[in-house]
C-alpha atoms as a printed R data frame, in Angstrom:
    type eleno elety resid chain resno       x      y      z
1   ATOM     1    CA   UNK     A     1  13.472 -1.764 19.796
2   ATOM     2    CA   UNK     A     2  12.035  1.721 19.244
3   ATOM     3    CA   UNK     A     3  10.901  3.676 22.253
4   ATOM     4    CA   UNK     A     4   7.196  4.191 22.617
5   ATOM     5    CA   UNK     A     5   6.180  7.733 21.657
6   ATOM     6    CA   UNK     A     6   5.491 10.090 24.522
7   ATOM     7    CA   UNK     A     7   1.802 10.725 25.144
8   ATOM     8    CA   UNK     A     8   1.203 14.416 24.571
9   ATOM     9    CA   UNK     A     9  -1.868 16.574 25.152
10  ATOM    10    CA   UNK     A    10  -2.892 18.861 22.288
11  ATOM    11    CA   UNK     A    11  -5.858 21.005 21.300
12  ATOM    12    CA   UNK     A    12  -6.947 20.989 17.699
13  ATOM    13    CA   UNK     A    13  -6.332 24.264 15.884
14  ATOM    14    CA   UNK     A    14 -10.079 24.741 15.450
15  ATOM    15    CA   UNK     A    15 -10.680 24.202 19.173
16  ATOM    16    CA   UNK     A    16  -7.848 26.565 20.101
17  ATOM    17    CA   UNK     A    17  -9.152 29.385 17.920
18  ATOM    18    CA   UNK     A    18 -12.912 28.951 17.960
19  ATOM    19    CA   UNK     A    19 -13.602 27.461 21.392
20  ATOM    20    CA   UNK     A    20 -10.786 28.658 23.636
21  ATOM    21    CA   UNK     A    21 -10.428 32.013 21.880
22  ATOM    22    CA   UNK     A    22  -6.639 31.769 21.565
23  ATOM    23    CA   UNK     A    23  -4.746 32.775 18.437
24  ATOM    24    CA   UNK     A    24  -2.418 30.284 16.788
25  ATOM    25    CA   UNK     A    25   1.158 31.016 17.957
26  ATOM    26    CA   UNK     A    26   4.393 30.433 16.057
27  ATOM    27    CA   UNK     A    27   5.710 26.869 15.787
28  ATOM    28    CA   UNK     A    28   8.244 27.336 18.573
29  ATOM    29    CA   UNK     A    29   5.274 27.267 20.965
30  ATOM    30    CA   UNK     A    30   4.000 23.810 21.926
31  ATOM    31    CA   UNK     A    31   0.203 23.928 21.688
32  ATOM    32    CA   UNK     A    32   0.125 21.336 24.444
33  ATOM    33    CA   UNK     A    33   1.558 23.922 26.839
34  ATOM    34    CA   UNK     A    34  -1.173 26.511 26.189
35  ATOM    35    CA   UNK     A    35  -2.517 27.923 29.449
36  ATOM    36    CA   UNK     A    36  -6.272 27.511 29.746
37  ATOM    37    CA   UNK     A    37  -8.458 25.857 32.432
38  ATOM    38    CA   UNK     A    38  -9.679 23.182 30.021
39  ATOM    39    CA   UNK     A    39  -6.154 22.451 28.824
40  ATOM    40    CA   UNK     A    40  -4.987 22.221 32.437
41  ATOM    41    CA   UNK     A    41  -7.646 19.594 33.075
42  ATOM    42    CA   UNK     A    42  -6.793 17.744 29.858
43  ATOM    43    CA   UNK     A    43  -3.138 17.550 30.868
44  ATOM    44    CA   UNK     A    44  -4.158 16.295 34.311
45  ATOM    45    CA   UNK     A    45  -6.219 13.363 33.025
46  ATOM    46    CA   UNK     A    46  -4.060 12.575 29.966
47  ATOM    47    CA   UNK     A    47  -1.711  9.984 31.549
48  ATOM    48    CA   UNK     A    48  -4.601  7.679 32.520
49  ATOM    49    CA   UNK     A    49  -7.113  8.698 29.838
50  ATOM    50    CA   UNK     A    50  -9.742  7.597 29.085
51  ATOM    51    CA   UNK     A    51  -9.998  5.901 32.456
52  ATOM    52    CA   UNK     A    52 -12.452  7.730 34.769
53  ATOM    53    CA   UNK     A    53 -13.909  9.661 31.818
54  ATOM    54    CA   UNK     A    54 -17.459  9.258 30.540
55  ATOM    55    CA   UNK     A    55 -18.169  8.756 26.871
56  ATOM    56    CA   UNK     A    56 -20.196 11.105 24.729
57  ATOM    57    CA   UNK     A    57 -22.571  8.322 23.739
58  ATOM    58    CA   UNK     A    58 -24.124 10.198 20.834
59  ATOM    59    CA   UNK     A    59 -20.798  9.823 18.979
60  ATOM    60    CA   UNK     A    60 -20.383  6.164 18.022
61  ATOM    61    CA   UNK     A    61 -16.925  6.287 16.436
62  ATOM    62    CA   UNK     A    62 -14.302  7.154 17.378
63  ATOM    63    CA   UNK     A    63 -14.690  6.969 21.147
64  ATOM    64    CA   UNK     A    64 -14.952 10.565 22.350
65  ATOM    65    CA   UNK     A    65 -14.970 11.332 26.066
66  ATOM    66    CA   UNK     A    66 -16.193 14.126 28.290
67  ATOM    67    CA   UNK     A    67 -14.017 16.605 30.130
68  ATOM    68    CA   UNK     A    68 -15.254 18.929 32.866
69  ATOM    69    CA   UNK     A    69 -13.667 21.813 34.705
70  ATOM    70    CA   UNK     A    70 -15.832 24.304 36.564
71  ATOM    71    CA   UNK     A    71 -18.206 25.727 33.909
72  ATOM    72    CA   UNK     A    72 -16.131 24.366 31.049
73  ATOM    73    CA   UNK     A    73 -17.075 21.233 29.148
74  ATOM    74    CA   UNK     A    74 -14.810 19.490 26.696
75  ATOM    75    CA   UNK     A    75 -14.604 16.614 24.243
76  ATOM    76    CA   UNK     A    76 -11.440 14.512 24.123
77  ATOM    77    CA   UNK     A    77 -10.095 11.682 21.987
78  ATOM    78    CA   UNK     A    78  -7.047  9.490 22.538
79  ATOM    79    CA   UNK     A    79  -5.124  8.696 19.361
80  ATOM    80    CA   UNK     A    80  -3.308  5.613 20.626
81  ATOM    81    CA   UNK     A    81  -1.250  5.132 17.476
82  ATOM    82    CA   UNK     A    82   0.333  8.589 17.764
83  ATOM    83    CA   UNK     A    83   0.124  8.797 21.585
84  ATOM    84    CA   UNK     A    84  -1.772 12.074 21.369
85  ATOM    85    CA   UNK     A    85  -4.556 13.056 23.759
86  ATOM    86    CA   UNK     A    86  -6.611 15.585 21.819
87  ATOM    87    CA   UNK     A    87  -8.854 18.291 23.201
88  ATOM    88    CA   UNK     A    88 -11.314 18.378 20.334
89  ATOM    89    CA   UNK     A    89 -13.766 21.012 21.514
90  ATOM    90    CA   UNK     A    90 -14.684 23.156 24.475
91  ATOM    91    CA   UNK     A    91 -17.652 25.213 25.616
92  ATOM    92    CA   UNK     A    92 -18.804 26.927 28.780
93  ATOM    93    CA   UNK     A    93 -21.967 25.769 30.469
94  ATOM    94    CA   UNK     A    94 -24.280 28.739 30.751
95  ATOM    95    CA   UNK     A    95 -26.616 28.726 33.755
96  ATOM    96    CA   UNK     A    96 -30.246 28.474 32.653
97  ATOM    97    CA   UNK     A    97 -29.313 27.911 29.018
98  ATOM    98    CA   UNK     A    98 -31.088 25.277 26.975
99  ATOM    99    CA   UNK     A    99 -27.989 24.800 24.806
100 ATOM   100    CA   UNK     A   100 -26.061 21.686 25.775
101 ATOM   101    CA   UNK     A   101 -22.301 21.705 25.183
102 ATOM   102    CA   UNK     A   102 -22.304 18.041 24.247
103 ATOM   103    CA   UNK     A   103 -24.961 18.648 21.595
104 ATOM   104    CA   UNK     A   104 -22.619 21.254 20.127
105 ATOM   105    CA   UNK     A   105 -19.815 18.681 20.092
106 ATOM   106    CA   UNK     A   106 -22.042 16.155 18.346
107 ATOM   107    CA   UNK     A   107 -22.980 18.762 15.742
108 ATOM   108    CA   UNK     A   108 -19.300 19.457 15.116
109 ATOM   109    CA   UNK     A   109 -18.703 15.740 14.668
110 ATOM   110    CA   UNK     A   110 -21.605 15.342 12.248
111 ATOM   111    CA   UNK     A   111 -20.280 18.285 10.223
112 ATOM   112    CA   UNK     A   112 -16.821 16.686 10.100
113 ATOM   113    CA   UNK     A   113 -15.179 19.439 12.173
114 ATOM   114    CA   UNK     A   114 -14.466 17.666 15.458
115 ATOM   115    CA   UNK     A   115 -11.479 15.388 14.868
116 ATOM   116    CA   UNK     A   116  -7.895 16.496 14.167
117 ATOM   117    CA   UNK     A   117  -7.127 17.402 10.564
118 ATOM   118    CA   UNK     A   118  -3.993 17.140  8.428
119 ATOM   119    CA   UNK     A   119  -3.164 20.702  9.529
120 ATOM   120    CA   UNK     A   120  -3.204 19.583 13.165
121 ATOM   121    CA   UNK     A   121  -0.799 16.735 12.450
122 ATOM   122    CA   UNK     A   122   1.486 18.953 10.383
123 ATOM   123    CA   UNK     A   123   1.539 21.507 13.177
124 ATOM   124    CA   UNK     A   124   2.560 18.743 15.591
125 ATOM   125    CA   UNK     A   125   5.448 17.752 13.286
126 ATOM   126    CA   UNK     A   126   6.584 21.363 12.821
127 ATOM   127    CA   UNK     A   127   6.637 21.906 16.578
128 ATOM   128    CA   UNK     A   128   8.637 18.733 17.096
129 ATOM   129    CA   UNK     A   129  11.166 19.770 14.453
130 ATOM   130    CA   UNK     A   130  11.470 23.210 16.044
131 ATOM   131    CA   UNK     A   131  12.222 21.554 19.400
132 ATOM   132    CA   UNK     A   132  14.824 19.278 17.808
133 ATOM   133    CA   UNK     A   133  16.583 22.151 16.037
134 ATOM   134    CA   UNK     A   134  16.614 24.330 19.138
135 ATOM   135    CA   UNK     A   135  18.146 21.502 21.164
136 ATOM   136    CA   UNK     A   136  20.652 20.697 18.415
137 ATOM   137    CA   UNK     A   137  22.178 24.185 18.570
138 ATOM   138    CA   UNK     A   138  23.249 23.454 22.140
139 ATOM   139    CA   UNK     A   139  23.952 19.732 21.773
140 ATOM   140    CA   UNK     A   140  26.193 20.260 18.730
141 ATOM   141    CA   UNK     A   141  28.535 22.432 20.800
142 ATOM   142    CA   UNK     A   142  28.728 19.825 23.568
143 ATOM   143    CA   UNK     A   143  29.385 17.075 21.006
144 ATOM   144    CA   UNK     A   144  32.187 19.084 19.394
145 ATOM   145    CA   UNK     A   145  33.838 19.560 22.768
146 ATOM   146    CA   UNK     A   146  33.583 15.836 23.505
147 ATOM   147    CA   UNK     A   147  34.894 14.892 20.046
148 ATOM   148    CA   UNK     A   148  37.832 17.308 20.364
149 ATOM   149    CA   UNK     A   149  38.710 15.731 23.712
150 ATOM   150    CA   UNK     A   150  38.718 12.231 22.157
151 ATOM   151    CA   UNK     A   151  40.102 12.610 18.606
152 ATOM   152    CA   UNK     A   152  39.527  9.789 16.107
153 ATOM   153    CA   UNK     A   153  36.752  8.363 18.305
154 ATOM   154    CA   UNK     A   154  33.009  8.317 17.725
155 ATOM   155    CA   UNK     A   155  30.882 10.612 19.869
156 ATOM   156    CA   UNK     A   156  27.211  9.612 19.995
157 ATOM   157    CA   UNK     A   157  24.501 12.295 19.949
158 ATOM   158    CA   UNK     A   158  20.721 12.319 20.190
159 ATOM   159    CA   UNK     A   159  19.385 15.636 18.931
160 ATOM   160    CA   UNK     A   160  16.303 16.762 20.812
161 ATOM   161    CA   UNK     A   161  15.751 13.207 22.100
162 ATOM   162    CA   UNK     A   162  14.602 12.370 18.569
163 ATOM   163    CA   UNK     A   163  17.416 12.053 15.999
164 ATOM   164    CA   UNK     A   164  20.484  9.884 16.591
165 ATOM   165    CA   UNK     A   165  23.847 10.908 15.169
166 ATOM   166    CA   UNK     A   166  27.552 10.469 15.689
167 ATOM   167    CA   UNK     A   167  30.539 12.743 15.207
168 ATOM   168    CA   UNK     A   168  34.248 12.203 14.778
169 ATOM   169    CA   UNK     A   169  37.083 14.751 14.752
170 ATOM   170    CA   UNK     A   170  40.472 13.530 13.471
171 ATOM   171    CA   UNK     A   171  43.503 14.610 15.477
172 ATOM   172    CA   UNK     A   172  44.550 17.119 12.811
173 ATOM   173    CA   UNK     A   173  41.402 19.109 13.569
174 ATOM   174    CA   UNK     A   174  40.680 20.137  9.973
175 ATOM   175    CA   UNK     A   175  37.803 17.676  9.405
176 ATOM   176    CA   UNK     A   176  34.423 17.137 10.990
177 ATOM   177    CA   UNK     A   177  32.704 13.825 10.260
178 ATOM   178    CA   UNK     A   178  28.988 13.633 10.982
179 ATOM   179    CA   UNK     A   179  26.575 10.725 10.425
180 ATOM   180    CA   UNK     A   180  22.857 11.181 11.017
181 ATOM   181    CA   UNK     A   181  20.332  8.350 11.233
182 ATOM   182    CA   UNK     A   182  17.457  8.246  8.791
183 ATOM   183    CA   UNK     A   183  15.275  6.460 11.362
184 ATOM   184    CA   UNK     A   184  14.082  8.496 14.349
185 ATOM   185    CA   UNK     A   185  13.974  7.424 17.976
186 ATOM   186    CA   UNK     A   186  10.217  6.793 17.723
187 ATOM   187    CA   UNK     A   187  10.661  4.425 14.779
188 ATOM   188    CA   UNK     A   188   9.578  6.911 12.120
189 ATOM   189    CA   UNK     A   189  11.756  8.393  9.402
190 ATOM   190    CA   UNK     A   190  13.757 11.583  9.725
191 ATOM   191    CA   UNK     A   191  12.678 13.973  6.977
192 ATOM   192    CA   UNK     A   192  15.459 14.961  4.584
193 ATOM   193    CA   UNK     A   193  14.850 18.647  5.257
194 ATOM   194    CA   UNK     A   194  15.269 18.183  9.010
195 ATOM   195    CA   UNK     A   195  18.419 16.136  8.455
196 ATOM   196    CA   UNK     A   196  19.901 18.858  6.216
197 ATOM   197    CA   UNK     A   197  19.247 21.494  8.867
198 ATOM   198    CA   UNK     A   198  20.927 19.353 11.526
199 ATOM   199    CA   UNK     A   199  24.009 18.954  9.335
200 ATOM   200    CA   UNK     A   200  24.044 22.722  8.800
201 ATOM   201    CA   UNK     A   201  23.847 23.387 12.553
202 ATOM   202    CA   UNK     A   202  26.784 21.059 13.274
203 ATOM   203    CA   UNK     A   203  28.990 22.387 10.490
204 ATOM   204    CA   UNK     A   204  28.202 25.967 11.425
205 ATOM   205    CA   UNK     A   205  29.102 25.269 15.056
206 ATOM   206    CA   UNK     A   206  32.329 23.593 13.905
207 ATOM   207    CA   UNK     A   207  33.273 26.422 11.563
208 ATOM   208    CA   UNK     A   208  33.244 24.107  8.527
209 ATOM   209    CA   UNK     A   209  32.771 26.228  5.423
210 ATOM   210    CA   UNK     A   210  32.455 23.406  2.886
211 ATOM   211    CA   UNK     A   211  31.218 19.827  3.100
212 ATOM   212    CA   UNK     A   212  30.696 16.767  0.953
213 ATOM   213    CA   UNK     A   213  28.601 13.579  1.223
214 ATOM   214    CA   UNK     A   214  30.577 10.454  2.098
215 ATOM   215    CA   UNK     A   215  29.823  6.722  1.687
216 ATOM   216    CA   UNK     A   216  32.434  5.785  4.302
217 ATOM   217    CA   UNK     A   217  33.341  6.476  7.931
218 ATOM   218    CA   UNK     A   218  36.852  6.827  9.434
219 ATOM   219    CA   UNK     A   219  36.428  4.450 12.380
220 ATOM   220    CA   UNK     A   220  34.528  1.685 10.584
221 ATOM   221    CA   UNK     A   221  31.559  1.032  8.311
222 ATOM   222    CA   UNK     A   222  28.473  3.212  8.149
223 ATOM   223    CA   UNK     A   223  25.211  1.657  9.255
224 ATOM   224    CA   UNK     A   224  22.614  1.154  6.540
225 ATOM   225    CA   UNK     A   225  20.386  3.771  8.144
226 ATOM   226    CA   UNK     A   226  23.043  6.495  8.354
227 ATOM   227    CA   UNK     A   227  23.831  9.396  6.040
228 ATOM   228    CA   UNK     A   228  27.341 10.827  6.425
229 ATOM   229    CA   UNK     A   229  28.968 14.104  5.481
230 ATOM   230    CA   UNK     A   230  32.489 15.404  5.850
231 ATOM   231    CA   UNK     A   231  32.998 19.066  6.700
232 ATOM   232    CA   UNK     A   232  36.307 20.849  6.130
233 ATOM   233    CA   UNK     A   233  37.569 23.676  8.301
234 ATOM   234    CA   UNK     A   234  40.780 25.479  9.132
235 ATOM   235    CA   UNK     A   235  42.967 23.406 11.452
236 ATOM   236    CA   UNK     A   236  42.864 24.509 15.091
237 ATOM   237    CA   UNK     A   237  46.257 25.824 16.155
238 ATOM   238    CA   UNK     A   238  47.650 24.420 19.425
239 ATOM   239    CA   UNK     A   239  47.275 26.778 22.362
């Protein structure tokens, strides 16, 4: 059974730029970790959301809820399917002003600018892949050490808590077998580009200069959801 996806708090790119006044950082920065009073409050209520939140009743669908922190007002939406708690918009309440933040949020909704866009979802995927690749650079080294200590045996790996793989080093030390799952830990598919980069990280860490795809596996059959490659390297001389 696939693990349920982790509920994450995220601002939309439009909200980040236009409402919070924060420039879009590189993909190695998780937008959910952005420091801002409204984001702090969103992260606080996210685990139980939308419990204890009041709806913005002027928006019929989807169900959008209010967020308050000091003079800040926000609009949030829980995407249950993706386990994402979105900060859709934010505005400061100005004392004595006739402008109502929630009217601004409704106007954004009516103009089609409130909910997350394809760019928001792509950004989420790019960040996830960046986290997986960063973790894999460390995890590949640990897996190689474990595989070298137990030659001809499978060593199981989960890259970045997202992509399952296994590795095997024959006793001769001149081969590196790697199989990577095509199905991710959350039940989705692992993109071919991400899989290729993970293979490259492992073979680079192992010092394998050439590789080839393989339909087999030394210790037994491949699973239907695995893609295997064999990397060749110079044998490691005994100490």
